[in-house]
N, CA, C and O atoms as a printed pandas DataFrame, in Angstrom:
     atom_number atom_name residue_name chain_id  residue_number  x_coord  y_coord  z_coord
0              1         N          MET        A               1    5.018  -11.802  -37.980
1              2        CA          MET        A               1    5.643  -10.823  -37.112
2              3         C          MET        A               1    5.410  -11.169  -35.637
3              4         O          MET        A               1    6.321  -11.067  -34.815
4              5         N          LYS        A               2    4.159  -11.586  -35.308
5              6        CA          LYS        A               2    3.870  -11.940  -33.916
6              7         C          LYS        A               2    4.738  -13.093  -33.445
7              8         O          LYS        A               2    5.186  -13.106  -32.299
8              9         N          SER        A               3    4.983  -14.068  -34.324
9             10        CA          SER        A               3    5.798  -15.213  -33.919
10            11         C          SER        A               3    7.245  -14.796  -33.667
11            12         O          SER        A               3    7.887  -15.341  -32.769
12            13         N          ILE        A               4    7.771  -13.846  -34.435
13            14        CA          ILE        A               4    9.133  -13.377  -34.215
14            15         C          ILE        A               4    9.223  -12.628  -32.890
15            16         O          ILE        A               4   10.172  -12.828  -32.131
16            17         N          VAL        A               5    8.259  -11.779  -32.608
17            18        CA          VAL        A               5    8.236  -11.049  -31.331
18            19         C          VAL        A               5    8.104  -12.024  -30.177
19            20         O          VAL        A               5    8.792  -11.886  -29.166
20            21         N          SER        A               6    7.221  -13.013  -30.317
21            22        CA          SER        A               6    7.044  -14.021  -29.261
22            23         C          SER        A               6    8.336  -14.780  -29.019
23            24         O          SER        A               6    8.726  -14.999  -27.872
24            25         N          PHE        A               7    9.007  -15.185  -30.102
25            26        CA          PHE        A               7   10.262  -15.902  -29.956
26            27         C          PHE        A               7   11.310  -15.042  -29.257
27            28         O          PHE        A               7   11.999  -15.518  -28.355
28            29         N          CYS        A               8   11.436  -13.779  -29.666
29            30        CA          CYS        A               8   12.414  -12.875  -29.044
30            31         C          CYS        A               8   12.116  -12.675  -27.566
31            32         O          CYS        A               8   13.032  -12.662  -26.744
32            33         N          LEU        A               9   10.850  -12.521  -27.224
33            34        CA          LEU        A               9   10.462  -12.366  -25.828
34            35         C          LEU        A               9   10.806  -13.618  -25.047
35            36         O          LEU        A               9   11.370  -13.529  -23.956
36            37         N          PHE        A              10   10.474  -14.791  -25.590
37            38        CA          PHE        A              10   10.788  -16.052  -24.933
38            39         C          PHE        A              10   12.292  -16.205  -24.741
39            40         O          PHE        A              10   12.741  -16.591  -23.661
40            41         N          ALA        A              11   13.074  -15.908  -25.772
41            42        CA          ALA        A              11   14.525  -16.040  -25.706
42            43         C          ALA        A              11   15.112  -15.100  -24.655
43            44         O          ALA        A              11   16.016  -15.488  -23.916
44            45         N          SER        A              12   14.609  -13.873  -24.583
45            46        CA          SER        A              12   15.138  -12.930  -23.591
46            47         C          SER        A              12   14.774  -13.354  -22.177
47            48         O          SER        A              12   15.580  -13.182  -21.263
48            49         N          ILE        A              13   13.583  -13.903  -21.975
49            50        CA          ILE        A              13   13.194  -14.396  -20.648
50            51         C          ILE        A              13   14.050  -15.591  -20.269
51            52         O          ILE        A              13   14.520  -15.677  -19.134
52            53         N          LEU        A              14   14.261  -16.511  -21.196
53            54        CA          LEU        A              14   15.093  -17.679  -20.935
54            55         C          LEU        A              14   16.509  -17.258  -20.605
55            56         O          LEU        A              14   17.103  -17.787  -19.665
56            57         N          PHE        A              15   17.070  -16.310  -21.360
57            58        CA          PHE        A              15   18.418  -15.823  -21.093
58            59         C          PHE        A              15   18.490  -15.174  -19.717
59            60         O          PHE        A              15   19.428  -15.432  -18.962
60            61         N          ALA        A              16   17.525  -14.345  -19.382
61            62        CA          ALA        A              16   17.511  -13.668  -18.077
62            63         C          ALA        A              16   17.400  -14.675  -16.954
63            64         O          ALA        A              16   18.060  -14.519  -15.926
64            65         N          ALA        A              17   16.584  -15.704  -17.117
65            66        CA          ALA        A              17   16.440  -16.736  -16.078
66            67         C          ALA        A              17   17.744  -17.484  -15.888
67            68         O          ALA        A              17   18.125  -17.772  -14.753
68            69         N          ASN        A              18   18.438  -17.805  -16.968
69            70        CA          ASN        A              18   19.709  -18.505  -16.856
70            71         C          ASN        A              18   20.753  -17.645  -16.181
71            72         O          ASN        A              18   21.515  -18.148  -15.355
72            73         N          VAL        A              19   20.815  -16.367  -16.503
73            74        CA          VAL        A              19   21.778  -15.466  -15.878
74            75         C          VAL        A              19   21.480  -15.335  -14.390
75            76         O          VAL        A              19   22.404  -15.382  -13.577
76            77         N          ALA        A              20   20.217  -15.173  -14.015
77            78        CA          ALA        A              20   19.864  -15.012  -12.601
78            79         C          ALA        A              20   20.189  -16.266  -11.818
79            80         O          ALA        A              20   20.733  -16.173  -10.718
80            81         N          SER        A              21   19.874  -17.434  -12.350
81            82        CA          SER        A              21   20.125  -18.650  -11.595
82            83         C          SER        A              21   21.606  -18.988  -11.572
83            84         O          SER        A              21   22.082  -19.575  -10.600
84            85         N          ALA        A              22   22.341  -18.636  -12.608
85            86        CA          ALA        A              22   23.767  -18.938  -12.636
86            87         C          ALA        A              22   24.526  -18.120  -11.605
87            88         O          ALA        A              22   25.566  -18.560  -11.114
88            89         N          ALA        A              23   24.025  -16.940  -11.269
89            90        CA          ALA        A              23   24.734  -16.050  -10.349
90            91         C          ALA        A              23   24.436  -16.353   -8.897
91            92         O          ALA        A              23   25.068  -15.772   -8.015
92            93         N          ILE        A              24   23.498  -17.239   -8.616
93            94        CA          ILE        A              24   23.078  -17.424   -7.235
94            95         C          ILE        A              24   24.037  -18.277   -6.406
95            96         O          ILE        A              24   24.182  -18.024   -5.210
96            97         N          GLU        A              25   24.699  -19.282   -6.995
97            98        CA          GLU        A              25   25.614  -20.120   -6.232
98            99         C          GLU        A              25   26.982  -19.472   -6.176
99           100         O          GLU        A              25   27.509  -19.043   -7.203
100          101         N          GLU        A              26   27.567  -19.396   -4.981
101          102        CA          GLU        A              26   28.881  -18.789   -4.827
102          103         C          GLU        A              26   29.983  -19.825   -4.650
103          104         O          GLU        A              26   31.054  -19.685   -5.241
104          105         N          ALA        A              27   29.744  -20.869   -3.844
105          106        CA          ALA        A              27   30.799  -21.829   -3.538
106          107         C          ALA        A              27   30.179  -23.145   -3.114
107          108         O          ALA        A              27   29.004  -23.211   -2.754
108          109         N          SER        A              28   30.980  -24.177   -3.161
109          110        CA          SER        A              28   30.522  -25.486   -2.704
110          111         C          SER        A              28   31.653  -26.173   -1.952
111          112         O          SER        A              28   32.827  -25.875   -2.171
112          113         N          LEU        A              29   31.293  -27.089   -1.068
113          114        CA          LEU        A              29   32.272  -27.846   -0.304
114          115         C          LEU        A              29   31.889  -29.297   -0.375
115          116         O          LEU        A              29   30.736  -29.581   -0.048
116          117         N          PRO        A              30   32.690  -30.237   -0.753
117          118        CA          PRO        A              30   34.024  -29.997   -1.298
118          119         C          PRO        A              30   33.954  -29.386   -2.678
119          120         O          PRO        A              30   32.931  -29.498   -3.355
120          121         N          PRO        A              31   35.040  -28.731   -3.114
121          122        CA          PRO        A              31   35.026  -28.168   -4.461
122          123         C          PRO        A              31   34.799  -29.256   -5.503
123          124         O          PRO        A              31   35.170  -30.406   -5.265
124          125         N          PRO        A              32   34.205  -28.936   -6.648
125          126        CA          PRO        A              32   33.953  -29.939   -7.678
126          127         C          PRO        A              32   35.212  -30.723   -8.042
127          128         O          PRO        A              32   36.298  -30.159   -8.175
128          129         N          GLN        A              33   35.042  -32.029   -8.198
129          130        CA          GLN        A              33   36.107  -32.957   -8.598
130          131         C          GLN        A              33   37.226  -33.081   -7.558
131          132         O          GLN        A              33   38.262  -33.676   -7.856
132          133         N          GLN        A              34   37.052  -32.547   -6.368
133          134        CA          GLN        A              34   38.103  -32.650   -5.369
134          135         C          GLN        A              34   38.127  -34.056   -4.794
135          136         O          GLN        A              34   37.080  -34.671   -4.592
136          137         N          GLU        A              35   39.323  -34.561   -4.531
137          138        CA          GLU        A              35   39.464  -35.859   -3.904
138          139         C          GLU        A              35   39.538  -35.664   -2.396
139          140         O          GLU        A              35   40.346  -34.879   -1.901
140          141         N          GLU        A              36   38.693  -36.378   -1.676
141          142        CA          GLU        A              36   38.644  -36.295   -0.227
142          143         C          GLU        A              36   39.192  -37.588    0.360
143          144         O          GLU        A              36   38.837  -38.672   -0.104
144          145         N          LYS        A              37   40.041  -37.493    1.361
145          146        CA          LYS        A              37   40.522  -38.688    2.055
146          147         C          LYS        A              37   39.493  -39.147    3.075
147          148         O          LYS        A              37   39.343  -40.344    3.319
148          149         N          LEU        A              38   38.790  -38.204    3.665
149          150        CA          LEU        A              38   37.727  -38.502    4.618
150          151         C          LEU        A              38   36.418  -37.973    4.059
151          152         O          LEU        A              38   36.401  -37.025    3.275
152          153         N          VAL        A              39   35.335  -38.590    4.467
153          154        CA          VAL        A              39   34.025  -38.115    4.033
154          155         C          VAL        A              39   33.724  -36.815    4.775
155          156         O          VAL        A              39   33.792  -36.789    6.004
156          157         N          PRO        A              40   33.394  -35.737    4.063
157          158        CA          PRO        A              40   33.023  -34.502    4.772
158          159         C          PRO        A              40   31.721  -34.731    5.542
159          160         O          PRO        A              40   30.874  -35.518    5.119
160          161         N          ALA        A              41   31.568  -34.050    6.659
161          162        CA          ALA        A              41   30.342  -34.193    7.454
162          163         C          ALA        A              41   29.125  -33.715    6.678
163          164         O          ALA        A              41   28.045  -34.295    6.783
164          165         N          ASN        A              42   29.304  -32.659    5.902
165          166        CA          ASN        A              42   28.206  -32.073    5.125
166          167         C          ASN        A              42   28.708  -31.633    3.765
167          168         O          ASN        A              42   29.859  -31.223    3.615
168          169         N          LEU        A              43   27.840  -31.720    2.784
169          170        CA          LEU        A              43   28.071  -31.023    1.529
170          171         C          LEU        A              43   27.475  -29.646    1.722
171          172         O          LEU        A              43   26.373  -29.525    2.257
172          173         N          GLU        A              44   28.171  -28.607    1.302
173          174        CA          GLU        A              44   27.706  -27.241    1.516
174          175         C          GLU        A              44   27.629  -26.486    0.194
175          176         O          GLU        A              44   28.551  -26.528   -0.619
176          177         N          LEU        A              45   26.520  -25.803    0.001
177          178        CA          LEU        A              45   26.357  -24.897   -1.131
178          179         C          LEU        A              45   26.103  -23.516   -0.552
179          180         O          LEU        A              45   25.191  -23.342    0.256
180          181         N          THR        A              46   26.889  -22.542   -0.950
181          182        CA          THR        A              46   26.768  -21.184   -0.434
182          183         C          THR        A              46   26.147  -20.300   -1.520
183          184         O          THR        A              46   26.594  -20.304   -2.667
184          185         N          PHE        A              47   25.123  -19.553   -1.148
185          186        CA          PHE        A              47   24.384  -18.712   -2.081
186          187         C          PHE        A              47   24.465  -17.252   -1.668
187          188         O          PHE        A              47   24.877  -16.932   -0.553
188          189         N          THR        A              48   24.070  -16.373   -2.576
189          190        CA          THR        A              48   24.170  -14.934   -2.338
190          191         C          THR        A              48   23.092  -14.398   -1.413
191          192         O          THR        A              48   23.186  -13.256   -0.963
192          193         N          GLY        A              49   22.074  -15.190   -1.118
193          194        CA          GLY        A              49   20.995  -14.749   -0.243
194          195         C          GLY        A              49   20.340  -15.926    0.440
195          196         O          GLY        A              49   20.738  -17.070    0.222
196          197         N          PRO        A              50   19.333  -15.662    1.271
197          198        CA          PRO        A              50   18.672  -16.731    2.015
198          199         C          PRO        A              50   17.916  -17.712    1.110
199          200         O          PRO        A              50   17.374  -17.338    0.070
200          201         N          ILE        A              51   17.901  -18.961    1.536
201          202        CA          ILE        A              51   17.284  -20.064    0.792
202          203         C          ILE        A              51   15.996  -20.489    1.479
203          204         O          ILE        A              51   15.907  -20.476    2.707
204          205         N          ASP        A              52   14.994  -20.867    0.680
205          206        CA          ASP        A              52   13.741  -21.428    1.189
206          207         C          ASP        A              52   13.959  -22.930    1.338
207          208         O          ASP        A              52   13.839  -23.675    0.364
208          209         N          LEU        A              53   14.276  -23.377    2.544
209          210        CA          LEU        A              53   14.623  -24.771    2.789
210          211         C          LEU        A              53   13.480  -25.721    2.429
211          212         O          LEU        A              53   13.728  -26.798    1.888
212          213         N          ALA        A              54   12.251  -25.347    2.716
213          214        CA          ALA        A              54   11.103  -26.221    2.468
214          215         C          ALA        A              54   10.912  -26.520    0.978
215          216         O          ALA        A              54   10.300  -27.528    0.627
216          217         N          ARG        A              55   11.421  -25.668    0.115
217          218        CA          ARG        A              55   11.219  -25.841   -1.332
218          219         C          ARG        A              55   12.520  -26.107   -2.076
219          220         O          ARG        A              55   12.616  -25.866   -3.279
220          221         N          SER        A              56   13.528  -26.608   -1.349
221          222        CA          SER        A              56   14.834  -26.910   -1.939
222          223         C          SER        A              56   15.148  -28.389   -1.730
223          224         O          SER        A              56   14.762  -28.974   -0.718
224          225         N          THR        A              57   15.854  -28.993   -2.694
225          226        CA          THR        A              57   16.147  -30.420   -2.630
226          227         C          THR        A              57   17.599  -30.706   -2.987
227          228         O          THR        A              57   18.268  -29.911   -3.648
228          229         N          ALA        A              58   18.064  -31.859   -2.533
229          230        CA          ALA        A              58   19.394  -32.348   -2.889
230          231         C          ALA        A              58   19.322  -33.865   -2.965
231          232         O          ALA        A              58   18.766  -34.515   -2.079
232          233         N          ILE        A              59   19.889  -34.425   -4.031
233          234        CA          ILE        A              59   19.902  -35.870   -4.216
234          235         C          ILE        A              59   21.348  -36.290   -4.450
235          236         O          ILE        A              59   22.027  -35.761   -5.330
236          237         N          LEU        A              60   21.808  -37.246   -3.653
237          238        CA          LEU        A              60   23.166  -37.760   -3.768
238          239         C          LEU        A              60   23.131  -39.076   -4.546
239          240         O          LEU        A              60   22.348  -39.973   -4.232
240          241         N          LEU        A              61   23.988  -39.178   -5.562
241          242        CA          LEU        A              61   24.064  -40.378   -6.402
242          243         C          LEU        A              61   25.468  -40.965   -6.334
243          244         O          LEU        A              61   26.456  -40.240   -6.221
244          245         N          ASP        A              62   25.537  -42.308   -6.406
245          246        CA          ASP        A              62   26.851  -42.934   -6.512
246          247         C          ASP        A              62   27.268  -43.001   -7.979
247          248         O          ASP        A              62   26.562  -42.485   -8.845
248          249         N          ALA        A              63   28.405  -43.630   -8.265
249          250        CA          ALA        A              63   28.932  -43.674   -9.631
250          251         C          ALA        A              63   28.020  -44.438  -10.591
251          252         O          ALA        A              63   28.072  -44.215  -11.800
252          253         N          GLN        A              64   27.185  -45.337  -10.061
253          254        CA          GLN        A              64   26.259  -46.090  -10.902
254          255         C          GLN        A              64   24.913  -45.379  -11.060
255          256         O          GLN        A              64   24.027  -45.883  -11.750
256          257         N          GLY        A              65   24.753  -44.225  -10.435
257          258        CA          GLY        A              65   23.516  -43.472  -10.539
258          259         C          GLY        A              65   22.464  -43.865   -9.525
259          260         O          GLY        A              65   21.312  -43.449   -9.644
260          261         N          LEU        A              66   22.833  -44.659   -8.529
261          262        CA          LEU        A              66   21.889  -45.050   -7.483
262          263         C          LEU        A              66   21.778  -43.941   -6.444
263          264         O          LEU        A              66   22.776  -43.349   -6.034
264          265         N          VAL        A              67   20.550  -43.674   -6.029
265          266        CA          VAL        A              67   20.312  -42.639   -5.020
266          267         C          VAL        A              67   20.761  -43.157   -3.657
267          268         O          VAL        A              67   20.415  -44.268   -3.256
268          269         N          LEU        A              68   21.537  -42.337   -2.955
269          270        CA          LEU        A              68   22.032  -42.690   -1.624
270          271         C          LEU        A              68   21.327  -41.854   -0.565
271          272         O          LEU        A              68   20.955  -40.708   -0.819
272          273         N          PRO        A              69   21.143  -42.426    0.618
273          274        CA          PRO        A              69   20.506  -41.651    1.686
274          275         C          PRO        A              69   21.452  -40.573    2.213
275          276         O          PRO        A              69   22.669  -40.750    2.260
276          277         N          THR        A              70   20.858  -39.465    2.602
277          278        CA          THR        A              70   21.591  -38.381    3.264
278          279         C          THR        A              70   20.789  -37.981    4.493
279          280         O          THR        A              70   19.653  -38.417    4.680
280          281         N          GLY        A              71   21.393  -37.150    5.322
281          282        CA          GLY        A              71   20.651  -36.568    6.425
282          283         C          GLY        A              71   19.717  -35.483    5.892
283          284         O          GLY        A              71   19.755  -35.136    4.712
284          285         N          LYS        A              72   18.897  -34.969    6.763
285          286        CA          LYS        A              72   17.957  -33.912    6.388
286          287         C          LYS        A              72   18.723  -32.606    6.141
287          288         O          LYS        A              72   19.444  -32.145    7.026
288          289         N          PRO        A              73   18.579  -32.003    4.953
289          290        CA          PRO        A              73   19.270  -30.738    4.680
290          291         C          PRO        A              73   18.873  -29.659    5.697
291          292         O          PRO        A              73   17.763  -29.653    6.228
292          293         N          PHE        A              74   19.815  -28.755    5.944
293          294        CA          PHE        A              74   19.562  -27.636    6.854
294          295         C          PHE        A              74   20.316  -26.413    6.363
295          296         O          PHE        A              74   21.164  -26.505    5.475
296          297         N          LEU        A              75   19.996  -25.264    6.954
297          298        CA          LEU        A              75   20.614  -23.997    6.568
298          299         C          LEU        A              75   21.522  -23.488    7.673
299          300         O          LEU        A              75   21.305  -23.763    8.853
300          301         N          SER        A              76   22.536  -22.747    7.275
301          302        CA          SER        A              76   23.396  -22.046    8.217
302          303         C          SER        A              76   23.924  -20.802    7.513
303          304         O          SER        A              76   23.485  -20.465    6.413
304          305         N          GLY        A              77   24.854  -20.137    8.148
305          306        CA          GLY        A              77   25.457  -18.961    7.530
306          307         C          GLY        A              77   24.588  -17.729    7.643
307          308         O          GLY        A              77   23.503  -17.764    8.222
308          309         N          PRO        A              78   25.086  -16.629    7.076
309          310        CA          PRO        A              78   24.353  -15.363    7.139
310          311         C          PRO        A              78   22.968  -15.478    6.503
311          312         O          PRO        A              78   22.846  -15.788    5.318
312          313         N          GLU        A              79   21.966  -15.236    7.268
313          314        CA          GLU        A              79   20.573  -15.222    6.811
314          315         C          GLU        A              79   20.135  -16.530    6.162
315          316         O          GLU        A              79   19.223  -16.528    5.336
316          317         N          GLY        A              80   20.771  -17.655    6.522
317          318        CA          GLY        A              80   20.378  -18.933    5.934
318          319         C          GLY        A              80   20.793  -19.073    4.490
319          320         O          GLY        A              80   20.030  -19.594    3.676
320          321         N          SER        A              81   21.995  -18.618    4.151
321          322        CA          SER        A              81   22.456  -18.654    2.764
322          323         C          SER        A              81   23.331  -19.870    2.447
323          324         O          SER        A              81   23.756  -20.045    1.305
324          325         N          VAL        A              82   23.602  -20.705    3.446
325          326        CA          VAL        A              82   24.404  -21.909    3.224
326          327         C          VAL        A              82   23.490  -23.124    3.365
327          328         O          VAL        A              82   22.943  -23.378    4.438
328          329         N          PHE        A              83   23.328  -23.872    2.270
329          330        CA          PHE        A              83   22.483  -25.065    2.196
330          331         C          PHE        A              83   23.393  -26.266    2.450
331          332         O          PHE        A              83   24.314  -26.521    1.674
332          333         N          LYS        A              84   23.139  -27.007    3.537
333          334        CA          LYS        A              84   24.001  -28.118    3.927
334          335         C          LYS        A              84   23.246  -29.444    3.851
335          336         O          LYS        A              84   22.079  -29.540    4.232
336          337         N          VAL        A              85   23.945  -30.460    3.349
337          338        CA          VAL        A              85   23.389  -31.802    3.220
338          339         C          VAL        A              85   24.297  -32.750    4.005
339          340         O          VAL        A              85   25.429  -32.990    3.586
340          341         N          PRO        A              86   23.825  -33.300    5.143
341          342        CA          PRO        A              86   24.648  -34.225    5.932
342          343         C          PRO        A              86   24.917  -35.529    5.181
343          344         O          PRO        A              86   24.036  -36.063    4.507
344          345         N          LEU        A              87   26.150  -36.033    5.308
345          346        CA          LEU        A              87   26.554  -37.270    4.656
346          347         C          LEU        A              87   26.800  -38.374    5.680
347          348         O          LEU        A              87   27.071  -38.103    6.849
348          349         N          ASP        A              88   26.702  -39.612    5.225
349          350        CA          ASP        A              88   27.016  -40.778    6.045
350          351         C          ASP        A              88   28.540  -40.880    6.134
351          352         O          ASP        A              88   29.203  -40.988    5.102
352          353         N          PRO        A              89   29.113  -40.847    7.348
353          354        CA          PRO        A              89   30.576  -40.906    7.461
354          355         C          PRO        A              89   31.158  -42.242    6.995
355          356         O          PRO        A              89   32.368  -42.347    6.795
356          357         N          ALA        A              90   30.314  -43.266    6.819
357          358        CA          ALA        A              90   30.790  -44.578    6.382
358          359         C          ALA        A              90   30.676  -44.761    4.861
359          360         O          ALA        A              90   30.693  -45.893    4.377
360          361         N          MET        A              91   30.561  -43.669    4.109
361          362        CA          MET        A              91   30.471  -43.781    2.644
362          363         C          MET        A              91   31.701  -44.497    2.098
363          364         O          MET        A              91   32.828  -44.244    2.525
364          365         N          ALA        A              92   31.463  -45.390    1.149
365          366        CA          ALA        A              92   32.551  -46.135    0.525
366          367         C          ALA        A              92   33.350  -45.214   -0.400
367          368         O          ALA        A              92   32.827  -44.208   -0.880
368          369         N          PRO        A              93   34.608  -45.557   -0.649
369          370        CA          PRO        A              93   35.379  -44.784   -1.632
370          371         C          PRO        A              93   34.681  -44.824   -2.988
371          372         O          PRO        A              93   34.066  -45.827   -3.349
372          373         N          GLY        A              94   34.782  -43.741   -3.725
373          374        CA          GLY        A              94   34.179  -43.681   -5.044
374          375         C          GLY        A              94   33.854  -42.266   -5.458
375          376         O          GLY        A              94   34.167  -41.308   -4.751
376          377         N          VAL        A              95   33.217  -42.144   -6.617
377          378        CA          VAL        A              95   32.803  -40.862   -7.166
378          379         C          VAL        A              95   31.324  -40.670   -6.870
379          380         O          VAL        A              95   30.518  -41.580   -7.070
380          381         N          TYR        A              96   30.976  -39.495   -6.397
381          382        CA          TYR        A              96   29.598  -39.169   -6.047
382          383         C          TYR        A              96   29.179  -37.893   -6.749
383          384         O          TYR        A              96   30.007  -37.037   -7.058
384          385         N          THR        A              97   27.887  -37.777   -6.996
385          386        CA          THR        A              97   27.327  -36.579   -7.623
386          387         C          THR        A              97   26.189  -36.070   -6.756
387          388         O          THR        A              97   25.335  -36.843   -6.321
388          389         N          LEU        A              98   26.181  -34.775   -6.509
389          390        CA          LEU        A              98   25.066  -34.142   -5.810
390          391         C          LEU        A              98   24.269  -33.343   -6.840
391          392         O          LEU        A              98   24.795  -32.425   -7.470
392          393         N          ASN        A              99   22.994  -33.703   -7.003
393          394        CA          ASN        A              99   22.065  -32.931   -7.838
394          395         C          ASN        A              99   21.246  -32.071   -6.888
395          396         O          ASN        A              99   20.644  -32.589   -5.947
396          397         N          TRP        A             100   21.215  -30.765   -7.122
397          398        CA          TRP        A             100   20.518  -29.877   -6.194
398          399         C          TRP        A             100   19.616  -28.904   -6.939
399          400         O          TRP        A             100   19.839  -28.564   -8.101
400          401         N          HIS        A             101   18.598  -28.476   -6.226
401          402        CA          HIS        A             101   17.671  -27.454   -6.725
402          403         C          HIS        A             101   17.275  -26.619   -5.516
403          404         O          HIS        A             101   16.803  -27.166   -4.519
404          405         N          VAL        A             102   17.458  -25.318   -5.586
405          406        CA          VAL        A             102   17.086  -24.445   -4.481
406          407         C          VAL        A             102   16.195  -23.314   -4.969
407          408         O          VAL        A             102   16.241  -22.910   -6.131
408          409         N          LEU        A             103   15.392  -22.822   -4.053
409          410        CA          LEU        A             103   14.572  -21.643   -4.283
410          411         C          LEU        A             103   14.986  -20.620   -3.246
411          412         O          LEU        A             103   14.974  -20.900   -2.047
412          413         N          SER        A             104   15.351  -19.435   -3.707
413          414        CA          SER        A             104   15.734  -18.391   -2.763
414          415         C          SER        A             104   14.477  -17.736   -2.200
415          416         O          SER        A             104   13.390  -17.872   -2.761
416          417         N          MET        A             105   14.633  -17.036   -1.103
417          418        CA          MET        A             105   13.492  -16.384   -0.460
418          419         C          MET        A             105   12.909  -15.277   -1.338
419          420         O          MET        A             105   11.760  -14.881   -1.144
420          421         N          ASP        A             106   13.686  -14.772   -2.305
421          422        CA          ASP        A             106   13.150  -13.746   -3.199
422          423         C          ASP        A             106   12.503  -14.347   -4.445
423          424         O          ASP        A             106   12.123  -13.619   -5.363
424          425         N          GLY        A             107   12.378  -15.684   -4.479
425          426        CA          GLY        A             107   11.655  -16.343   -5.566
426          427         C          GLY        A             107   12.500  -16.854   -6.709
427          428         O          GLY        A             107   11.973  -17.526   -7.595
428          429         N          ARG        A             108   13.795  -16.562   -6.728
429          430        CA          ARG        A             108   14.653  -17.083   -7.796
430          431         C          ARG        A             108   14.970  -18.547   -7.522
431          432         O          ARG        A             108   15.090  -18.954   -6.366
432          433         N          SER        A             109   15.106  -19.334   -8.576
433          434        CA          SER        A             109   15.492  -20.727   -8.394
434          435         C          SER        A             109   16.793  -20.986   -9.132
435          436         O          SER        A             109   17.142  -20.287  -10.083
436          437         N          ALA        A             110   17.495  -21.999   -8.676
437          438        CA          ALA        A             110   18.745  -22.413   -9.308
438          439         C          ALA        A             110   18.875  -23.913   -9.115
439          440         O          ALA        A             110   18.366  -24.481   -8.149
440          441         N          GLU        A             111   19.559  -24.535  -10.044
441          442        CA          GLU        A             111   19.816  -25.962   -9.915
442          443         C          GLU        A             111   21.161  -26.271  -10.541
443          444         O          GLU        A             111   21.681  -25.499  -11.347
444          445         N          GLY        A             112   21.707  -27.388  -10.167
445          446        CA          GLY        A             112   22.987  -27.790  -10.725
446          447         C          GLY        A             112   23.425  -29.106  -10.122
447          448         O          GLY        A             112   22.662  -29.776   -9.426
448          449         N          HIS        A             113   24.658  -29.462  -10.398
449          450        CA          HIS        A             113   25.239  -30.663   -9.833
450          451         C          HIS        A             113   26.753  -30.508   -9.808
451          452         O          HIS        A             113   27.327  -29.711  -10.551
452          453         N          TYR        A             114   27.377  -31.278   -8.945
453          454        CA          TYR        A             114   28.820  -31.366   -8.971
454          455         C          TYR        A             114   29.235  -32.723   -8.449
455          456         O          TYR        A             114   28.490  -33.395   -7.736
456          457         N          GLN        A             115   30.439  -33.107   -8.819
457          458        CA          GLN        A             115   30.966  -34.393   -8.420
458          459         C          GLN        A             115   32.119  -34.207   -7.447
459          460         O          GLN        A             115   32.837  -33.208   -7.480
460          461         N          PHE        A             116   32.271  -35.197   -6.584
461          462        CA          PHE        A             116   33.451  -35.250   -5.726
462          463         C          PHE        A             116   33.805  -36.720   -5.539
463          464         O          PHE        A             116   32.992  -37.613   -5.778
464          465         N          ARG        A             117   35.035  -36.943   -5.109
465          466        CA          ARG        A             117   35.534  -38.312   -4.967
466          467         C          ARG        A             117   35.988  -38.536   -3.533
467          468         O          ARG        A             117   36.640  -37.681   -2.934
468          469         N          VAL        A             118   35.638  -39.694   -2.992
469          470        CA          VAL        A             118   36.119  -40.123   -1.684
470          471         C          VAL        A             118   37.113  -41.246   -1.930
471          472         O          VAL        A             118   36.750  -42.282   -2.487
472          473         N          ASP        A             119   38.346  -41.055   -1.527
473          474        CA          ASP        A             119   39.383  -42.068   -1.689
474          475         C          ASP        A             119   39.625  -42.794   -0.369
475          476         O          ASP        A             119   39.377  -42.249    0.706
476          477         N          PRO        A             120   40.113  -44.027   -0.465
477          478        CA          PRO        A             120   40.386  -44.801    0.780
478          479         C          PRO        A             120   41.498  -44.185    1.597
479          480         O          PRO        A             120   41.845  -44.705    2.657
């Protein structure tokens, strides 16, 4: 009986954590899978509340999975709710993936990834 209760408790906590983190991201720039003719100055993730910049990360990968350099992430928007990652304007055409993990100021965390394409 204890193992069933423990499992149910674990499952409900896991479900609640997934729901909370899934609701935190509102929008991204460029939109997922969007083809860009020019490299955007920044990748932007917009959240429902302020982000703890010191405890948030973003990693940019090329199509082969190699980590690419970016500028230092920064915040903007209402109460620091927009997480921005500066990009190199000389990025080659191709498909890129941004892997991100953020911690909100209220202690919730969220992570995800999206792809975008830069065309010549």
